[in-house]
DRENVEXMAR-438537 format. One record per residue (C-alpha): x, y, z. Coordinates in Angstrom, 1 decimal. Example, Ala and Ser with C-alpha at 12.3 -4.5 7.8 and 13.67 -1.06 7.14 Angstrom:
<rs>
- u v w
- 12.3 -4.5 7.8 .
- 13.7 -1.1 7.1 .
</rs>
This chain:
<rs>
- u v w
- 0.4 -0.2 0.3 .
- 1.8 2.7 -1.3 .
- 0.7 6.5 0.8 .
- 1.9 9.5 -0.4 .
- 3.4 11.9 2.5 .
- 2.2 15.3 3.3 .
- 4.7 17.6 2.5 .
- 4.5 21.0 5.3 .
- 4.9 23.5 3.6 .
- 8.2 25.6 4.1 .
- 7.2 28.3 6.5 .
- 6.1 26.2 8.7 .
- 9.1 24.7 9.4 .
- 10.4 28.5 9.6 .
- 10.4 29.3 13.4 .
- 9.7 33.2 12.8 .
- 6.7 32.1 9.9 .
- 4.8 28.9 12.1 .
- 5.1 30.7 15.0 .
- 3.2 34.0 13.2 .
- 1.3 31.9 11.4 .
- -0.1 30.0 14.7 .
- -0.1 33.1 17.0 .
- -2.6 34.5 14.5 .
- -4.8 31.8 14.3 .
- -5.0 31.3 17.4 .
- -6.4 34.6 17.9 .
- -8.4 34.3 15.3 .
- -9.8 31.5 17.3 .
- -10.4 33.2 20.5 .
- -11.7 35.7 18.3 .
- -14.8 33.1 16.6 .
- -15.3 32.0 20.0 .
- -15.8 35.6 21.7 .
- -18.4 36.7 18.5 .
- -20.2 33.3 19.4 .
- -20.7 33.4 22.9 .
- -21.4 37.5 23.1 .
- -22.7 37.9 20.2 .
- -25.1 34.9 19.1 .
- -27.6 35.1 20.7 .
- -28.4 39.2 20.1 .
- -31.4 39.2 18.5 .
- -31.2 43.1 18.6 .
- -29.1 45.1 15.6 .
- -25.5 45.6 17.0 .
- -23.4 48.7 16.2 .
- -21.0 48.3 14.5 .
- -19.4 51.6 13.9 .
- -19.9 54.7 16.3 .
- -18.0 57.8 16.3 .
- -17.7 60.6 18.9 .
- -19.2 63.6 16.9 .
- -22.3 61.8 15.4 .
- -22.8 58.9 18.3 .
- -23.8 55.5 16.1 .
- -23.8 55.8 12.8 .
- -23.0 52.2 11.1 .
- -25.3 49.4 12.5 .
- -25.7 45.2 11.8 .
- -26.5 42.2 12.5 .
- -25.1 39.3 14.3 .
- -24.2 38.1 10.5 .
- -22.3 41.3 9.7 .
- -20.5 40.5 12.5 .
- -19.1 37.1 11.9 .
- -18.5 38.3 8.5 .
- -16.0 40.8 9.6 .
- -14.3 37.5 11.4 .
- -14.8 35.4 7.7 .
- -13.0 37.9 6.2 .
- -9.7 38.3 8.4 .
- -9.4 34.2 8.5 .
- -9.8 35.2 4.5 .
- -6.8 37.2 4.4 .
- -5.1 35.4 6.5 .
- -4.8 32.3 4.4 .
- -4.2 34.9 1.6 .
- -0.6 35.9 3.5 .
- 0.2 32.4 4.1 .
- -0.6 31.4 0.4 .
- 1.5 35.1 -0.6 .
- 4.6 34.0 2.6 .
- 5.0 30.4 0.6 .
- 4.9 32.1 -2.7 .
- 7.7 34.6 -1.3 .
- 9.5 32.3 1.0 .
- 12.6 31.6 -1.9 .
- 12.3 34.8 -4.2 .
- 12.3 37.6 -0.8 .
- 12.1 35.7 2.5 .
- 12.4 39.2 4.2 .
- 8.8 39.4 2.6 .
- 7.2 36.1 3.6 .
- 8.5 37.9 7.2 .
- 6.6 40.7 6.8 .
- 3.1 38.9 6.2 .
- 3.7 37.3 8.5 .
- 4.1 39.5 11.4 .
- 1.8 41.5 9.6 .
- -0.6 38.9 9.7 .
- -0.8 38.6 13.9 .
- -1.3 42.7 14.4 .
- -3.9 42.3 11.9 .
- -6.1 40.0 13.5 .
- -5.1 41.6 17.1 .
- -6.6 44.5 15.1 .
- -9.5 42.7 13.9 .
- -10.5 41.3 18.1 .
- -10.3 44.8 19.7 .
- -12.5 45.9 16.6 .
- -15.0 42.8 17.7 .
- -13.8 43.4 21.6 .
- -15.7 47.1 20.5 .
- -18.5 46.0 19.1 .
- -19.2 43.5 21.8 .
- -18.8 46.4 24.6 .
- -21.3 49.0 22.4 .
- -24.0 46.2 22.5 .
</rs>
């Protein structure tokens, strides 16, 4: 019986990119869990954006908040793909993509936390 081995992407063998992408994945799972636990039973309209001068100016439902989380997961996947493609050509770009995905997911965490606090 011939079983083909699964090859691990090279960016997961590098400790810097692997740590960054794993950390951003863990934060993304935390964001998803936070949104699911705190907002899933909310049937009212959620405040998505609030301004100091105009007050609440963008409203949405639970699906809109989960859309934000889903789009951030898609951006995370695109960053992984691009980091893999750039690794042999320009390793520095792979590192920038890896570390920027952590920063991006932390910003999503802050925004979901603000949406939870406003509601």
